[in-house]
N, C-alpha and C positions, 0 to 999 in steps of 0.2 A: 757421500750424501745418501740419505734415505730417499727412495722415490716418493713422489707426492701422493701415492695411493696407499700409504702405509697407515695402519691402525695400531695404536700403541696403548697398552694397558699397564698401569703401575699397580703392583700388588704388595701390600704391606703385611701380609700374613694374617690379618684380622678381618678386613673387609675388602675383598678383591675388586669391589666397585668404587673404591675410594677416589681414584682419579682415572678418567677415561677420556681420551682425546682422539678425534678422528681428523685426518688430514685430507679428506676428500668428501665432497658433497654426496657422491654416490655411496661411499661407505656409510656415511651418516644416515642416509635415507634407508639403506638396506638394514642397518642395525636397528633403526626405529621400527621398521616393518617387522623384523624378527621379534622384537620386544612385544609388539602388538599382537601378533598372531600366536605367539607361544606362551603368553601370560595366562596364568590360571584365572578363571572368572572370579569376580568378587563373591565372597561367601555371604550367607545370611547373617544378619546382625546389624549393629550400630556402627557406622563408619567413623573413624577418628582421623582427621587430617591436619589438625593444628594442636599446639600445646595447650591452647585455651580450651579446646574440646576435651582434651585428656584430663584437664583439671576439673571438668564438670562431673566426672564419674564419682558417684556418691554424694555429690553436692547439688544435684538437679534431679527432679523426679523423672525426667526423660532419660537419665543416665544412671540406672540403678546399680548397686554393688553386685547384684546377681545377674547382670546382663551379659550378652554376648557381643564382643567388640572385635573390630579388625582395623588395622592401619591401611590407609590408602596411599601413603607416600612417606618419604623421610620427614621427620619432624625436627625443626630447629627450636630447641628449648632455651636458647641463650637469653631470651627476655626474662626468664625466671630469676636471673641475678638481681633484678630490681623489684621483684614482687614482695608483697607483705613486709614492707619496711626493711628489706634486706634478708628476711628469713627464707625467701625463695619459694619453691614449689611446696605445696602442702601434700604430704604422702597420701596416696589413695587408701582409704580405710580398709576394714576387713572385707576383702574381695572374695566372693564366692562364685564368680562367673567364669567366662572364657575370654581370653585375650589372645588373638591371633595376629602376630606382627607381619606375616606374609613376607618376611625377608627384609623389611625396612629397619631403619635405625632412628633412635631418639638421641639427639646429640646436644651436648652442653647443658645437661640438666644440672640445676644448682639448688641445693638444700643446705641451709645454714641454721640449724636448730640445736645448739649445744645444750639446751635445757630440756630436750625431748628425746625419749627413747622410741624404739620401733620406727626407725627412719629408713627410707628407701623410696624408690618409685612407688612401690606398694608398701603399706605398713605391715599388714598380715595378709596371707591368703589361706583360705580354709575350704577344702574340697574344690579348689579352683584349677584351671588349666591355663598355663602361660606357655606360648610357643612361638618360635620363628621370628625373633627380632633381636636387635642390639640396643644397648644403652651405652653410648660411647662418650668419652671425655666428660664424665660426670664429676661433680665436685660436691661431696656430701660430708657434713659435719653433724654429729649427733651427740647425745649424752652418753649412753653406754651400750646400746644395742642397735645395730644397723648393717645394711649392705646396699650395694648399688641397686640391685633389682628389687629386693624385698627384705624386710627384717626377718620374719619367721614364715617358714613353709610348713603348713599344718594340715591335719585331717585329710590324708590321702590326696593331697594336691599333686599335680604333675607339672614339672618344668622341663621343657625340651627345646633343644636347638636355639639356645640363647647365648649371646656373648656380651660381656660388659667390660668397660675400661674407664679409667679415671682415678679417683681417690676417695677413700672413706676414712674418717678419723673419729675416734671417741674422745670426748673432752670432759671427763668427770674425774674427780679425785675421791669420790665417796663410796663407790661400789664397783663390783666386777664389770669390766668392759668386755663385751662380746661382739665381735665384728667378723664379717667375711666379705670377700670381694663380691660374691654373688648374693649371699644371705648370711645372717648371723647363725640361724638355727634351722634344722630340718627335723621333723618329728611325725609321729602317728601315721606311719605307713606311706608317707609322701615319697616321691621319687624325683630324681634329677637325671636326665639323660642328654648326652651330647651337648655339653655347654663348656664355655671357657671364659676365664677372667684374666685381664691384664690391669689389675687395680693395685694402687699403693694403699696398703692397709696399715694403719698406725694407731698406737695408743701409748701414752706415757705412764699409764696406770700399771702398777706391778702385780695387780690381780686381774690379768687379762686372759681371755680365751679367744684367740683370733687366728684366722687362717686365710690363705690366699683365695680360697673358694668359699669355704664354710667355716665358721668359728666353732660351733657346737653341733655334733651329730648326736641326737638324743637316742636313748635306749630303744625307743619305738620307731626309729627311722626305717624307711624303706631303702632301696638301693640307690647309690650314686654311681652311674655307669658312664664310661667313655667321656670323661671330663678332664680338663687340665687348667692349671693356673701358672702365670709367669711373673706377676707383679711383685714388687718388694713388700715384705711383711716385717714390720718392726714394732717391738714392744719389749719392756723389761719384765713382762709376765712370764710364768713358767709353762703355760699351755699355749704355745705359739708354734704354728706349723706352716710350711710352704703351701700346703693344700688344705689341711684340716687342722684346727686348733686342738680340739679334744674330741675323742670318739667314745661315747658311752654305750654304743650298740653292743648287744650280747654276741653277735656274730659279725663276720666280715661283710659289711654293707658297702664297702668302697671297692668297686670292681673296675679294673682296667683304667685307672685314673693316674695322672702324673702331675708333677710340678717341676719347674726349672730351678735347680738348686743354686745356680749362679745368679740369675736375675732376681730371684726371691730373697737371696741372702740367708736362706734357711736350709740347713742340711738335713733336717728331720721334719716329719709330719705324722699326725695321728692316723694316717691312712694314705694309700697311694704309693707310687714309686717315684723316686727322685731321678731326674735325668739332667745331664749337662745341657748347655745351650746347643752344642753341636748335635747331641743325640735327639733333641727336640725337633730337628728338621729331617729326621729319617723315618720313613714309613715303618720299617721293620721293628721299631721300638714301641709301636702302639698296638699292642696285642688285641686281636679280635675287633678292631675298629672297622666300621663299614665304609671304607674309602670307595669313592665313586658315587654311592647313593646318598650319603649324608655328609661325608668329609672329603676334602681335597687337600693336596699338599704339593708344593713344588719341591721335589726331592732334592735335599741338600741345601735348600735356599729359604724355605718358609716353614713356619710351624703349621699344623693343620688349621684349616679354616672351613667354615660351613658352606655347603652347597646352597645356592639360591633356591628356596622352595617354590618360587614363582615361575621358574622357567622349566617347562616340560620338554620332553623329547621333540626334536625338530620334526616338522611335518614332512611327508615324503616329497622329495624334490628340492628340499631346502637344505642348505649346509654350506660349509666353507668351500669355495671354488677349488678345483683340483690343483691349480697352480699356486695356491696359497699354502704355505707350510708354517707350522708353529715353531718359533724359535724362542729359546729362553736364555737370558744372559744376565750377568750382574753388571751394575753400572756404578762407577766410582765418582759420584758427584754428590754434593750436598746442597741444601736450599732452606728457605724459611716459609714455604707455602703451608698454610694451616691444613691439618688433617681434615678429611671429609669436605674439602672445598670442591664441589662438583663442577663449578663453572658452567658456561653456556656454550654448547658445541657450535652454535650459530655464529658466535662472535669471538670466542676465545681461541687464539692461535698461539703457538709456542715455537720459537726458533729452535730447531732440533739441535743446533750447536750449543745452546745453553739450556737444555731441557731441565725444567725445575722439578726434580724428583720428590716424591713423597718423603717426609722426614723419617719414616720408619721403613723405607723401601728395602725389600729383600730381592726382588727380581722384576724384570720387565718382560712382558709377553709382546711379541711383535707378529702381526699378521700382514703379509704383503708379498709382492713379487720380488722384493729385494730386501736384504738385511745388511747391505754394505754400509760401513761407517767410515768416517774420516777422523 
């Protein structure tokens, strides 16, 4: 048996905060205290706390497209499945401002617009900055150009420390389909740093330019650095890649980027380095990556995941008690608990004998005075 003061954290390799359960009120109180005293203060700008507020950007004078925004919490976007007679969320228009996600995620975003191009959470960004958030379990259908985060990254925009998951599909038979897990296109000096995609990207059009991360890297693109993709990429088109569909840049703008050749179903890409699934969980294969400050990895167990930007170094005198040691182990159980179901630490208890692990679990971290199991 595990002692009753054990803290358990399930890590799926994408969002290490996916499920976190405390088995003791003292542990829970201390963790809440740590979160309060170590969290970065709210930045200046317009706070976004609901999916309804997010939809106001560009649709309300108080939420301009050139504004500065930040997320205050995780956002449940599942209601978008019933919006606009089934068309879902309306992509944010040509955004020129700043959007700081502060480590939070937008989950279950739904967009079903098979007659519309330039589809994603954002339609286009131009001279904009997007950073530090996730768009997870998104379901996006467009005409011929789209990505989970944004359709096109333009005019020296910067995208940093963002992760996406879900599916994006192009449904046209009349023109080229250009899709990417993160975005369909990057151009005009724009950059992408420290991002990853676990997106099923698909098109039945034989004139497709699609990639697990980016569909088309334009000749004017800036660098894409320290990124990876793992989602399945499928199309009958000729410009299809595990990471990049087609690369028109005159020089190598894809720097230290990777894709999983097994999970993507793609042996080639117009940029980046292909790794096996086993190689994707080994730090040594990610050349020049800033592990510790930007990325973390559970060696041999998880792919790289992003460090929470909201947690700063512990204050003097605070830390894990000396009698608590970090243990990492694999756990051979399955379950049907939905991803990103955070639960209520005040009321949700789990019998350790039938612990319901995350459906994409790679490892479990255990803090406590005992790690004895039966």
